[in-house]
mmCIF file as gemmi writes it, N, C-alpha and C atoms, coordinates in Angstrom:
data_model
loop_
_atom_site.group_PDB
_atom_site.id
_atom_site.type_symbol
_atom_site.label_atom_id
_atom_site.label_alt_id
_atom_site.label_comp_id
_atom_site.label_asym_id
_atom_site.label_entity_id
_atom_site.label_seq_id
_atom_site.pdbx_PDB_ins_code
_atom_site.Cartn_x
_atom_site.Cartn_y
_atom_site.Cartn_z
_atom_site.occupancy
_atom_site.B_iso_or_equiv
_atom_site.pdbx_formal_charge
_atom_site.auth_seq_id
_atom_site.auth_asym_id
_atom_site.pdbx_PDB_model_num
ATOM 1 N N . MET Axp A 1 ? 8.059 14.689 3.177 1 0 ? 1 A 1
ATOM 2 C CA . MET Axp A 1 ? 6.738 14.158 3.401 1 0 ? 1 A 1
ATOM 3 C C . MET Axp A 1 ? 6.475 14.154 4.908 1 0 ? 1 A 1
ATOM 4 N N . SER Axp A 2 ? 5.313 14.625 5.267 1 0 ? 2 A 1
ATOM 5 C CA . SER Axp A 2 ? 4.973 14.684 6.687 1 0 ? 2 A 1
ATOM 6 C C . SER Axp A 2 ? 4.783 13.277 7.243 1 0 ? 2 A 1
ATOM 7 N N . PRO Axp A 3 ? 5.008 13.088 8.544 1 0 ? 3 A 1
ATOM 8 C CA . PRO Axp A 3 ? 4.857 11.756 9.134 1 0 ? 3 A 1
ATOM 9 C C . PRO Axp A 3 ? 3.445 11.187 8.949 1 0 ? 3 A 1
ATOM 10 N N . ARG Axp A 4 ? 2.445 12.048 9.037 1 0 ? 4 A 1
ATOM 11 C CA . ARG Axp A 4 ? 1.066 11.56 8.878 1 0 ? 4 A 1
ATOM 12 C C . ARG Axp A 4 ? 0.814 11.088 7.452 1 0 ? 4 A 1
ATOM 13 N N . LYS Axp A 5 ? 1.284 11.867 6.48 1 0 ? 5 A 1
ATOM 14 C CA . LYS Axp A 5 ? 1.114 11.48 5.077 1 0 ? 5 A 1
ATOM 15 C C . LYS Axp A 5 ? 1.909 10.218 4.766 1 0 ? 5 A 1
ATOM 16 N N . ALA Axp A 6 ? 3.106 10.107 5.337 1 0 ? 6 A 1
ATOM 17 C CA . ALA Axp A 6 ? 3.931 8.911 5.121 1 0 ? 6 A 1
ATOM 18 C C . ALA Axp A 6 ? 3.237 7.677 5.687 1 0 ? 6 A 1
ATOM 19 N N . ARG Axp A 7 ? 2.594 7.814 6.844 1 0 ? 7 A 1
ATOM 20 C CA . ARG Axp A 7 ? 1.892 6.68 7.458 1 0 ? 7 A 1
ATOM 21 C C . ARG Axp A 7 ? 0.74 6.223 6.565 1 0 ? 7 A 1
ATOM 22 N N . TRP Axp A 8 ? -0.051 7.176 6.062 1 0 ? 8 A 1
ATOM 23 C CA . TRP Axp A 8 ? -1.187 6.811 5.209 1 0 ? 8 A 1
ATOM 24 C C . TRP Axp A 8 ? -0.717 6.249 3.87 1 0 ? 8 A 1
ATOM 25 N N . THR Axp A 9 ? 0.387 6.736 3.36 1 0 ? 9 A 1
ATOM 26 C CA . THR Axp A 9 ? 0.941 6.193 2.123 1 0 ? 9 A 1
ATOM 27 C C . THR Axp A 9 ? 1.386 4.748 2.328 1 0 ? 9 A 1
ATOM 28 N N . ALA Axp A 10 ? 2.025 4.472 3.459 1 0 ? 10 A 1
ATOM 29 C CA . ALA Axp A 10 ? 2.461 3.105 3.759 1 0 ? 10 A 1
ATOM 30 C C . ALA Axp A 10 ? 1.259 2.176 3.928 1 0 ? 10 A 1
ATOM 31 N N . ILE Axp A 11 ? 0.203 2.664 4.579 1 0 ? 11 A 1
ATOM 32 C CA . ILE Axp A 11 ? -1.004 1.854 4.747 1 0 ? 11 A 1
ATOM 33 C C . ILE Axp A 11 ? -1.639 1.565 3.389 1 0 ? 11 A 1
ATOM 34 N N . ALA Axp A 12 ? -1.689 2.571 2.526 1 0 ? 12 A 1
ATOM 35 C CA . ALA Axp A 12 ? -2.25 2.376 1.187 1 0 ? 12 A 1
ATOM 36 C C . ALA Axp A 12 ? -1.433 1.363 0.397 1 0 ? 12 A 1
ATOM 37 N N . GLN Axp A 13 ? -0.102 1.443 0.505 1 0 ? 13 A 1
ATOM 38 C CA . GLN Axp A 13 ? 0.754 0.474 -0.193 1 0 ? 13 A 1
ATOM 39 C C . GLN Axp A 13 ? 0.515 -0.938 0.323 1 0 ? 13 A 1
ATOM 40 N N . ALA Axp A 14 ? 0.37 -1.086 1.624 1 0 ? 14 A 1
ATOM 41 C CA . ALA Axp A 14 ? 0.123 -2.404 2.2 1 0 ? 14 A 1
ATOM 42 C C . ALA Axp A 14 ? -1.233 -2.951 1.754 1 0 ? 14 A 1
ATOM 43 N N . LEU Axp A 15 ? -2.244 -2.102 1.684 1 0 ? 15 A 1
ATOM 44 C CA . LEU Axp A 15 ? -3.562 -2.553 1.226 1 0 ? 15 A 1
ATOM 45 C C . LEU Axp A 15 ? -3.53 -2.974 -0.241 1 0 ? 15 A 1
ATOM 46 N N . VAL Axp A 16 ? -2.838 -2.21 -1.062 1 0 ? 16 A 1
ATOM 47 C CA . VAL Axp A 16 ? -2.698 -2.586 -2.476 1 0 ? 16 A 1
ATOM 48 C C . VAL Axp A 16 ? -1.958 -3.912 -2.585 1 0 ? 16 A 1
ATOM 49 N N . ASP Axp A 17 ? -0.892 -4.079 -1.817 1 0 ? 17 A 1
ATOM 50 C CA . ASP Axp A 17 ? -0.159 -5.347 -1.815 1 0 ? 17 A 1
ATOM 51 C C . ASP Axp A 17 ? -1.063 -6.503 -1.397 1 0 ? 17 A 1
ATOM 52 N N . ALA Axp A 18 ? -1.87 -6.292 -0.358 1 0 ? 18 A 1
ATOM 53 C CA . ALA Axp A 18 ? -2.771 -7.355 0.117 1 0 ? 18 A 1
ATOM 54 C C . ALA Axp A 18 ? -3.764 -7.753 -0.968 1 0 ? 18 A 1
ATOM 55 N N . VAL Axp A 19 ? -4.311 -6.776 -1.65 1 0 ? 19 A 1
ATOM 56 C CA . VAL Axp A 19 ? -5.265 -7.074 -2.726 1 0 ? 19 A 1
ATOM 57 C C . VAL Axp A 19 ? -4.58 -7.83 -3.853 1 0 ? 19 A 1
ATOM 58 N N . LEU Axp A 20 ? -3.403 -7.381 -4.251 1 0 ? 20 A 1
ATOM 59 C CA . LEU Axp A 20 ? -2.696 -8.041 -5.351 1 0 ? 20 A 1
ATOM 60 C C . LEU Axp A 20 ? -2.26 -9.463 -4.99 1 0 ? 20 A 1
ATOM 61 N N . ILE Axp A 21 ? -1.829 -9.677 -3.769 1 0 ? 21 A 1
ATOM 62 C CA . ILE Axp A 21 ? -1.463 -11.022 -3.33 1 0 ? 21 A 1
ATOM 63 C C . ILE Axp A 21 ? -2.686 -11.93 -3.348 1 0 ? 21 A 1
ATOM 64 N N . SER Axp A 22 ? -3.815 -11.432 -2.851 1 0 ? 22 A 1
ATOM 65 C CA . SER Axp A 22 ? -5.047 -12.225 -2.833 1 0 ? 22 A 1
ATOM 66 C C . SER Axp A 22 ? -5.526 -12.541 -4.253 1 0 ? 22 A 1
ATOM 67 N N . VAL Axp A 23 ? -5.433 -11.568 -5.139 1 0 ? 23 A 1
ATOM 68 C CA . VAL Axp A 23 ? -5.803 -11.798 -6.542 1 0 ? 23 A 1
ATOM 69 C C . VAL Axp A 23 ? -4.89 -12.849 -7.162 1 0 ? 23 A 1
ATOM 70 N N . GLY Axp A 24 ? -3.619 -12.807 -6.818 1 0 ? 24 A 1
ATOM 71 C CA . GLY Axp A 24 ? -2.684 -13.819 -7.315 1 0 ? 24 A 1
ATOM 72 C C . GLY Axp A 24 ? -3.057 -15.219 -6.87 1 0 ? 24 A 1
ATOM 73 N N . PHE Axp A 25 ? -3.451 -15.372 -5.608 1 0 ? 25 A 1
ATOM 74 C CA . PHE Axp A 25 ? -3.896 -16.677 -5.13 1 0 ? 25 A 1
ATOM 75 C C . PHE Axp A 25 ? -5.145 -17.136 -5.88 1 0 ? 25 A 1
ATOM 76 N N . PHE Axp A 26 ? -6.084 -16.216 -6.101 1 0 ? 26 A 1
ATOM 77 C CA . PHE Axp A 26 ? -7.317 -16.579 -6.795 1 0 ? 26 A 1
ATOM 78 C C . PHE Axp A 26 ? -7.037 -16.972 -8.248 1 0 ? 26 A 1
ATOM 79 N N . ILE Axp A 27 ? -6.159 -16.241 -8.917 1 0 ? 27 A 1
ATOM 80 C CA . ILE Axp A 27 ? -5.803 -16.579 -10.299 1 0 ? 27 A 1
ATOM 81 C C . ILE Axp A 27 ? -5.142 -17.951 -10.356 1 0 ? 27 A 1
ATOM 82 N N . ALA Axp A 28 ? -4.294 -18.255 -9.39 1 0 ? 28 A 1
ATOM 83 C CA . ALA Axp A 28 ? -3.662 -19.574 -9.338 1 0 ? 28 A 1
ATOM 84 C C . ALA Axp A 28 ? -4.712 -20.668 -9.153 1 0 ? 28 A 1
ATOM 85 N N . TYR Axp A 29 ? -5.715 -20.422 -8.304 1 0 ? 29 A 1
ATOM 86 C CA . TYR Axp A 29 ? -6.79 -21.393 -8.103 1 0 ? 29 A 1
ATOM 87 C C . TYR Axp A 29 ? -7.572 -21.61 -9.406 1 0 ? 29 A 1
ATOM 88 N N . VAL Axp A 30 ? -7.933 -20.52 -10.063 1 0 ? 30 A 1
ATOM 89 C CA . VAL Axp A 30 ? -8.703 -20.625 -11.308 1 0 ? 30 A 1
ATOM 90 C C . VAL Axp A 30 ? -7.9 -21.372 -12.37 1 0 ? 30 A 1
ATOM 91 N N . ALA Axp A 31 ? -6.62 -21.043 -12.496 1 0 ? 31 A 1
ATOM 92 C CA . ALA Axp A 31 ? -5.78 -21.699 -13.494 1 0 ? 31 A 1
ATOM 93 C C . ALA Axp A 31 ? -5.669 -23.197 -13.237 1 0 ? 31 A 1
ATOM 94 N N . ARG Axp A 32 ? -5.598 -23.571 -11.984 1 0 ? 32 A 1
ATOM 95 C CA . ARG Axp A 32 ? -5.412 -24.991 -11.665 1 0 ? 32 A 1
ATOM 96 C C . ARG Axp A 32 ? -6.714 -25.778 -11.673 1 0 ? 32 A 1
ATOM 97 N N . TYR Axp A 33 ? -7.744 -25.254 -11.031 1 0 ? 33 A 1
ATOM 98 C CA . TYR Axp A 33 ? -8.946 -26.054 -10.826 1 0 ? 33 A 1
ATOM 99 C C . TYR Axp A 33 ? -10.054 -25.791 -11.825 1 0 ? 33 A 1
ATOM 100 N N . GLN Axp A 34 ? -10.147 -24.594 -12.383 1 0 ? 34 A 1
ATOM 101 C CA . GLN Axp A 34 ? -11.206 -24.346 -13.353 1 0 ? 34 A 1
ATOM 102 C C . GLN Axp A 34 ? -10.698 -24.472 -14.78 1 0 ? 34 A 1
ATOM 103 N N . LEU Axp A 35 ? -9.539 -23.909 -15.075 1 0 ? 35 A 1
ATOM 104 C CA . LEU Axp A 35 ? -8.965 -24.057 -16.407 1 0 ? 35 A 1
ATOM 105 C C . LEU Axp A 35 ? -8.2 -25.365 -16.552 1 0 ? 35 A 1
ATOM 106 N N . GLN Axp A 36 ? -7.792 -25.922 -15.433 1 0 ? 36 A 1
ATOM 107 C CA . GLN Axp A 36 ? -7.061 -27.195 -15.349 1 0 ? 36 A 1
ATOM 108 C C . GLN Axp A 36 ? -5.829 -27.21 -16.255 1 0 ? 36 A 1
ATOM 109 N N . TRP Axp A 37 ? -5.006 -26.19 -16.07 1 0 ? 37 A 1
ATOM 110 C CA . TRP Axp A 37 ? -3.764 -26.118 -16.824 1 0 ? 37 A 1
ATOM 111 C C . TRP Axp A 37 ? -2.824 -27.245 -16.395 1 0 ? 37 A 1
ATOM 112 N N . PHE Axp A 38 ? -1.968 -27.644 -17.286 1 0 ? 38 A 1
ATOM 113 C CA . PHE Axp A 38 ? -0.905 -28.63 -17.105 1 0 ? 38 A 1
ATOM 114 C C . PHE Axp A 38 ? -1.418 -30.061 -17.084 1 0 ? 38 A 1
ATOM 115 N N . ARG Axp A 39 ? -2.449 -30.357 -16.307 1 0 ? 39 A 1
ATOM 116 C CA . ARG Axp A 39 ? -3.065 -31.68 -16.355 1 0 ? 39 A 1
ATOM 117 C C . ARG Axp A 39 ? -4.425 -31.612 -15.676 1 0 ? 39 A 1
ATOM 118 N N . PRO Axp A 40 ? -5.336 -32.499 -16.085 1 0 ? 40 A 1
ATOM 119 C CA . PRO Axp A 40 ? -6.697 -32.439 -15.534 1 0 ? 40 A 1
ATOM 120 C C . PRO Axp A 40 ? -6.741 -32.802 -14.051 1 0 ? 40 A 1
ATOM 121 N N . VAL Axp A 41 ? -7.763 -32.262 -13.383 1 0 ? 41 A 1
ATOM 122 C CA . VAL Axp A 41 ? -7.99 -32.543 -11.972 1 0 ? 41 A 1
ATOM 123 C C . VAL Axp A 41 ? -9.198 -33.464 -11.877 1 0 ? 41 A 1
ATOM 124 N N . ASP Axp A 42 ? -9.069 -34.573 -11.16 1 0 ? 42 A 1
ATOM 125 C CA . ASP Axp A 42 ? -10.186 -35.495 -10.985 1 0 ? 42 A 1
ATOM 126 C C . ASP Axp A 42 ? -11.311 -34.813 -10.218 1 0 ? 42 A 1
ATOM 127 N N . GLU Axp A 43 ? -12.532 -35.249 -10.492 1 0 ? 43 A 1
ATOM 128 C CA . GLU Axp A 43 ? -13.715 -34.668 -9.836 1 0 ? 43 A 1
ATOM 129 C C . GLU Axp A 43 ? -13.636 -34.759 -8.315 1 0 ? 43 A 1
ATOM 130 N N . GLU Axp A 44 ? -13.067 -35.829 -7.803 1 0 ? 44 A 1
ATOM 131 C CA . GLU Axp A 44 ? -13.014 -35.994 -6.348 1 0 ? 44 A 1
ATOM 132 C C . GLU Axp A 44 ? -12.084 -34.995 -5.668 1 0 ? 44 A 1
ATOM 133 N N . PHE Axp A 45 ? -11.186 -34.377 -6.433 1 0 ? 45 A 1
ATOM 134 C CA . PHE Axp A 45 ? -10.245 -33.418 -5.864 1 0 ? 45 A 1
ATOM 135 C C . PHE Axp A 45 ? -10.644 -31.961 -6.105 1 0 ? 45 A 1
ATOM 136 N N . LEU Axp A 46 ? -11.743 -31.736 -6.834 1 0 ? 46 A 1
ATOM 137 C CA . LEU Axp A 46 ? -12.218 -30.375 -7.062 1 0 ? 46 A 1
ATOM 138 C C . LEU Axp A 46 ? -12.878 -29.845 -5.798 1 0 ? 46 A 1
ATOM 139 N N . VAL Axp A 47 ? -12.401 -28.723 -5.325 1 0 ? 47 A 1
ATOM 140 C CA . VAL Axp A 47 ? -12.959 -28.104 -4.121 1 0 ? 47 A 1
ATOM 141 C C . VAL Axp A 47 ? -13.226 -26.637 -4.414 1 0 ? 47 A 1
ATOM 142 N N . PRO Axp A 48 ? -14.209 -26.042 -3.766 1 0 ? 48 A 1
ATOM 143 C CA . PRO Axp A 48 ? -14.469 -24.617 -3.992 1 0 ? 48 A 1
ATOM 144 C C . PRO Axp A 48 ? -13.36 -23.746 -3.401 1 0 ? 48 A 1
ATOM 145 N N . TYR Axp A 49 ? -13.278 -22.532 -3.915 1 0 ? 49 A 1
ATOM 146 C CA . TYR Axp A 49 ? -12.234 -21.611 -3.444 1 0 ? 49 A 1
ATOM 147 C C . TYR Axp A 49 ? -12.384 -21.287 -1.963 1 0 ? 49 A 1
ATOM 148 N N . GLY Axp A 50 ? -13.588 -21.372 -1.453 1 0 ? 50 A 1
ATOM 149 C CA . GLY Axp A 50 ? -13.814 -21.086 -0.038 1 0 ? 50 A 1
ATOM 150 C C . GLY Axp A 50 ? -12.986 -21.949 0.893 1 0 ? 50 A 1
ATOM 151 N N . VAL Axp A 51 ? -12.642 -23.144 0.436 1 0 ? 51 A 1
ATOM 152 C CA . VAL Axp A 51 ? -11.798 -24.036 1.24 1 0 ? 51 A 1
ATOM 153 C C . VAL Axp A 51 ? -10.381 -23.476 1.344 1 0 ? 51 A 1
ATOM 154 N N . TYR Axp A 52 ? -9.919 -22.864 0.261 1 0 ? 52 A 1
ATOM 155 C CA . TYR Axp A 52 ? -8.561 -22.315 0.239 1 0 ? 52 A 1
ATOM 156 C C . TYR Axp A 52 ? -8.471 -20.894 0.778 1 0 ? 52 A 1
ATOM 157 N N . PHE Axp A 53 ? -9.607 -20.217 0.902 1 0 ? 53 A 1
ATOM 158 C CA . PHE Axp A 53 ? -9.589 -18.811 1.311 1 0 ? 53 A 1
ATOM 159 C C . PHE Axp A 53 ? -8.893 -18.562 2.644 1 0 ? 53 A 1
ATOM 160 N N . PRO Axp A 54 ? -9.149 -19.348 3.701 1 0 ? 54 A 1
ATOM 161 C CA . PRO Axp A 54 ? -8.422 -19.091 4.96 1 0 ? 54 A 1
ATOM 162 C C . PRO Axp A 54 ? -6.901 -19.209 4.802 1 0 ? 54 A 1
ATOM 163 N N . SER Axp A 55 ? -6.47 -20.166 4.008 1 0 ? 55 A 1
ATOM 164 C CA . SER Axp A 55 ? -5.025 -20.322 3.779 1 0 ? 55 A 1
ATOM 165 C C . SER Axp A 55 ? -4.467 -19.139 3.005 1 0 ? 55 A 1
ATOM 166 N N . SER Axp A 56 ? -5.192 -18.687 1.995 1 0 ? 56 A 1
ATOM 167 C CA . SER Axp A 56 ? -4.706 -17.548 1.218 1 0 ? 56 A 1
ATOM 168 C C . SER Axp A 56 ? -4.687 -16.279 2.068 1 0 ? 56 A 1
ATOM 169 N N . LEU Axp A 57 ? -5.663 -16.129 2.947 1 0 ? 57 A 1
ATOM 170 C CA . LEU Axp A 57 ? -5.682 -14.979 3.854 1 0 ? 57 A 1
ATOM 171 C C . LEU Axp A 57 ? -4.489 -15.027 4.816 1 0 ? 57 A 1
ATOM 172 N N . ALA Axp A 58 ? -4.228 -16.199 5.378 1 0 ? 58 A 1
ATOM 173 C CA . ALA Axp A 58 ? -3.095 -16.346 6.298 1 0 ? 58 A 1
ATOM 174 C C . ALA Axp A 58 ? -1.772 -16.077 5.589 1 0 ? 58 A 1
ATOM 175 N N . LEU Axp A 59 ? -1.608 -16.618 4.384 1 0 ? 59 A 1
ATOM 176 C CA . LEU Axp A 59 ? -0.364 -16.397 3.653 1 0 ? 59 A 1
ATOM 177 C C . LEU Axp A 59 ? -0.21 -14.944 3.232 1 0 ? 59 A 1
ATOM 178 N N . THR Axp A 60 ? -1.312 -14.275 2.915 1 0 ? 60 A 1
ATOM 179 C CA . THR Axp A 60 ? -1.252 -12.855 2.597 1 0 ? 60 A 1
ATOM 180 C C . THR Axp A 60 ? -0.765 -12.059 3.805 1 0 ? 60 A 1
ATOM 181 N N . LEU Axp A 61 ? -1.314 -12.361 4.97 1 0 ? 61 A 1
ATOM 182 C CA . LEU Axp A 61 ? -0.887 -11.661 6.182 1 0 ? 61 A 1
ATOM 183 C C . LEU Axp A 61 ? 0.578 -11.944 6.509 1 0 ? 61 A 1
ATOM 184 N N . ILE Axp A 62 ? 1.015 -13.171 6.305 1 0 ? 62 A 1
ATOM 185 C CA . ILE Axp A 62 ? 2.421 -13.513 6.551 1 0 ? 62 A 1
ATOM 186 C C . ILE Axp A 62 ? 3.332 -12.737 5.61 1 0 ? 62 A 1
ATOM 187 N N . LEU Axp A 63 ? 2.958 -12.658 4.331 1 0 ? 63 A 1
ATOM 188 C CA . LEU Axp A 63 ? 3.769 -11.894 3.38 1 0 ? 63 A 1
ATOM 189 C C . LEU Axp A 63 ? 3.815 -10.415 3.751 1 0 ? 63 A 1
ATOM 190 N N . LEU Axp A 64 ? 2.685 -9.85 4.151 1 0 ? 64 A 1
ATOM 191 C CA . LEU Axp A 64 ? 2.682 -8.44 4.56 1 0 ? 64 A 1
ATOM 192 C C . LEU Axp A 64 ? 3.559 -8.218 5.787 1 0 ? 64 A 1
ATOM 193 N N . LEU Axp A 65 ? 3.54 -9.155 6.718 1 0 ? 65 A 1
ATOM 194 C CA . LEU Axp A 65 ? 4.388 -9.058 7.895 1 0 ? 65 A 1
ATOM 195 C C . LEU Axp A 65 ? 5.863 -9.116 7.51 1 0 ? 65 A 1
ATOM 196 N N . ILE Axp A 66 ? 6.211 -10.008 6.615 1 0 ? 66 A 1
ATOM 197 C CA . ILE Axp A 66 ? 7.6 -10.112 6.153 1 0 ? 66 A 1
ATOM 198 C C . ILE Axp A 66 ? 8.022 -8.814 5.474 1 0 ? 66 A 1
ATOM 199 N N . TYR Axp A 67 ? 7.146 -8.257 4.62 1 0 ? 67 A 1
ATOM 200 C CA . TYR Axp A 67 ? 7.474 -6.999 3.949 1 0 ? 67 A 1
ATOM 201 C C . TYR Axp A 67 ? 7.678 -5.881 4.964 1 0 ? 67 A 1
ATOM 202 N N . TRP Axp A 68 ? 6.836 -5.856 6.003 1 0 ? 68 A 1
ATOM 203 C CA . TRP Axp A 68 ? 6.96 -4.814 7.023 1 0 ? 68 A 1
ATOM 204 C C . TRP Axp A 68 ? 8.268 -4.972 7.799 1 0 ? 68 A 1
ATOM 205 N N . VAL Axp A 69 ? 8.602 -6.204 8.192 1 0 ? 69 A 1
ATOM 206 C CA . VAL Axp A 69 ? 9.841 -6.464 8.938 1 0 ? 69 A 1
ATOM 207 C C . VAL Axp A 69 ? 11.061 -6.105 8.096 1 0 ? 69 A 1
ATOM 208 N N . GLU Axp A 70 ? 10.992 -6.372 6.799 1 0 ? 70 A 1
ATOM 209 C CA . GLU Axp A 70 ? 12.115 -6.076 5.914 1 0 ? 70 A 1
ATOM 210 C C . GLU Axp A 70 ? 12.208 -4.591 5.561 1 0 ? 70 A 1
ATOM 211 N N . GLY Axp A 71 ? 11.246 -3.796 6.021 1 0 ? 71 A 1
ATOM 212 C CA . GLY Axp A 71 ? 11.31 -2.358 5.811 1 0 ? 71 A 1
ATOM 213 C C . GLY Axp A 71 ? 10.755 -1.868 4.494 1 0 ? 71 A 1
ATOM 214 N N . LEU Axp A 72 ? 9.954 -2.67 3.84 1 0 ? 72 A 1
ATOM 215 C CA . LEU Axp A 72 ? 9.409 -2.267 2.549 1 0 ? 72 A 1
ATOM 216 C C . LEU Axp A 72 ? 8.467 -1.072 2.672 1 0 ? 72 A 1
ATOM 217 N N . TYR Axp A 73 ? 7.785 -0.948 3.8 1 0 ? 73 A 1
ATOM 218 C CA . TYR Axp A 73 ? 6.834 0.147 3.993 1 0 ? 73 A 1
ATOM 219 C C . TYR Axp A 73 ? 7.426 1.315 4.77 1 0 ? 73 A 1
ATOM 220 N N . ASP Axp A 74 ? 8.714 1.286 5.024 1 0 ? 74 A 1
ATOM 221 C CA . ASP Axp A 74 ? 9.383 2.392 5.713 1 0 ? 74 A 1
ATOM 222 C C . ASP Axp A 74 ? 9.741 3.454 4.677 1 0 ? 74 A 1
ATOM 223 N N . LEU Axp A 75 ? 8.94 4.497 4.614 1 0 ? 75 A 1
ATOM 224 C CA . LEU Axp A 75 ? 9.12 5.52 3.584 1 0 ? 75 A 1
ATOM 225 C C . LEU Axp A 75 ? 10.203 6.528 3.933 1 0 ? 75 A 1
ATOM 226 N N . LYS Axp A 76 ? 10.735 6.47 5.152 1 0 ? 76 A 1
ATOM 227 C CA . LYS Axp A 76 ? 11.791 7.397 5.545 1 0 ? 76 A 1
ATOM 228 C C . LYS Axp A 76 ? 13.134 6.985 4.95 1 0 ? 76 A 1
ATOM 229 N N . ARG Axp A 77 ? 13.297 5.677 4.752 1 0 ? 77 A 1
ATOM 230 C CA . ARG Axp A 77 ? 14.543 5.192 4.173 1 0 ? 77 A 1
ATOM 231 C C . ARG Axp A 77 ? 14.517 5.406 2.673 1 0 ? 77 A 1
ATOM 232 N N . LYS Axp A 78 ? 15.614 5.866 2.144 1 0 ? 78 A 1
ATOM 233 C CA . LYS Axp A 78 ? 15.722 6.059 0.698 1 0 ? 78 A 1
ATOM 234 C C . LYS Axp A 78 ? 16.367 4.808 0.097 1 0 ? 78 A 1
ATOM 235 N N . ARG Axp A 79 ? 15.59 4.121 -0.721 1 0 ? 79 A 1
ATOM 236 C CA . ARG Axp A 79 ? 16.088 2.932 -1.4 1 0 ? 79 A 1
ATOM 237 C C . ARG Axp A 79 ? 15.689 3.001 -2.866 1 0 ? 79 A 1
ATOM 238 N N . SER Axp A 80 ? 16.413 2.291 -3.67 1 0 ? 80 A 1
ATOM 239 C CA . SER Axp A 80 ? 16.041 2.223 -5.079 1 0 ? 80 A 1
ATOM 240 C C . SER Axp A 80 ? 14.924 1.193 -5.247 1 0 ? 80 A 1
ATOM 241 N N . TRP Axp A 81 ? 14.256 1.248 -6.372 1 0 ? 81 A 1
ATOM 242 C CA . TRP Axp A 81 ? 13.196 0.286 -6.634 1 0 ? 81 A 1
ATOM 243 C C . TRP Axp A 81 ? 13.77 -1.122 -6.737 1 0 ? 81 A 1
ATOM 244 N N . LEU Axp A 82 ? 15.033 -1.245 -7.137 1 0 ? 82 A 1
ATOM 245 C CA . LEU Axp A 82 ? 15.66 -2.559 -7.237 1 0 ? 82 A 1
ATOM 246 C C . LEU Axp A 82 ? 15.815 -3.191 -5.851 1 0 ? 82 A 1
ATOM 247 N N . ASN Axp A 83 ? 16.123 -2.395 -4.839 1 0 ? 83 A 1
ATOM 248 C CA . ASN Axp A 83 ? 16.182 -2.919 -3.466 1 0 ? 83 A 1
ATOM 249 C C . ASN Axp A 83 ? 14.819 -3.409 -3.009 1 0 ? 83 A 1
ATOM 250 N N . ASP Axp A 84 ? 13.762 -2.69 -3.395 1 0 ? 84 A 1
ATOM 251 C CA . ASP Axp A 84 ? 12.409 -3.145 -3.056 1 0 ? 84 A 1
ATOM 252 C C . ASP Axp A 84 ? 12.08 -4.472 -3.741 1 0 ? 84 A 1
ATOM 253 N N . VAL Axp A 85 ? 12.54 -4.63 -4.97 1 0 ? 85 A 1
ATOM 254 C CA . VAL Axp A 85 ? 12.325 -5.902 -5.68 1 0 ? 85 A 1
ATOM 255 C C . VAL Axp A 85 ? 13.031 -7.031 -4.933 1 0 ? 85 A 1
ATOM 256 N N . TYR Axp A 86 ? 14.245 -6.793 -4.44 1 0 ? 86 A 1
ATOM 257 C CA . TYR Axp A 86 ? 14.947 -7.803 -3.66 1 0 ? 86 A 1
ATOM 258 C C . TYR Axp A 86 ? 14.19 -8.179 -2.409 1 0 ? 86 A 1
ATOM 259 N N . VAL Axp A 87 ? 13.583 -7.202 -1.745 1 0 ? 87 A 1
ATOM 260 C CA . VAL Axp A 87 ? 12.807 -7.476 -0.54 1 0 ? 87 A 1
ATOM 261 C C . VAL Axp A 87 ? 11.591 -8.341 -0.898 1 0 ? 87 A 1
ATOM 262 N N . VAL Axp A 88 ? 10.893 -7.982 -1.961 1 0 ? 88 A 1
ATOM 263 C CA . VAL Axp A 88 ? 9.68 -8.719 -2.353 1 0 ? 88 A 1
ATOM 264 C C . VAL Axp A 88 ? 10.009 -10.158 -2.704 1 0 ? 88 A 1
ATOM 265 N N . PHE Axp A 89 ? 11.089 -10.382 -3.41 1 0 ? 89 A 1
ATOM 266 C CA . PHE Axp A 89 ? 11.45 -11.743 -3.82 1 0 ? 89 A 1
ATOM 267 C C . PHE Axp A 89 ? 12.32 -12.47 -2.797 1 0 ? 89 A 1
ATOM 268 N N . GLY Axp A 90 ? 12.604 -11.835 -1.679 1 0 ? 90 A 1
ATOM 269 C CA . GLY Axp A 90 ? 13.352 -12.492 -0.604 1 0 ? 90 A 1
ATOM 270 C C . GLY Axp A 90 ? 14.819 -12.711 -0.895 1 0 ? 90 A 1
ATOM 271 N N . ALA Axp A 91 ? 15.378 -11.938 -1.776 1 0 ? 91 A 1
ATOM 272 C CA . ALA Axp A 91 ? 16.787 -12.111 -2.145 1 0 ? 91 A 1
ATOM 273 C C . ALA Axp A 91 ? 17.693 -11.193 -1.344 1 0 ? 91 A 1
ATOM 274 N N . ARG Axp A 92 ? 17.224 -10.732 -0.237 1 0 ? 92 A 1
ATOM 275 C CA . ARG Axp A 92 ? 17.985 -9.792 0.58 1 0 ? 92 A 1
ATOM 276 C C . ARG Axp A 92 ? 19.205 -10.478 1.053 1 0 ? 92 A 1
């Protein structure tokens, strides 16, 4: 794979990861505050997702940085998919 193609592939993977992480945060918000799984939320504690959005954005960026530092987006290294799973779950 050419260096230019590898760079764009890594960028695409990071963007997909960012979208999936953000969707995960939103699903967690919906499950907790709109569906009220596990136990009800009092009206005084209900807040719109916009309040949590800056935190979810910051945590998404932190996770992407950790993945980059751990070499998840380094396409030159040959690793098995199981090693990538270890990186994602922090079991390195």
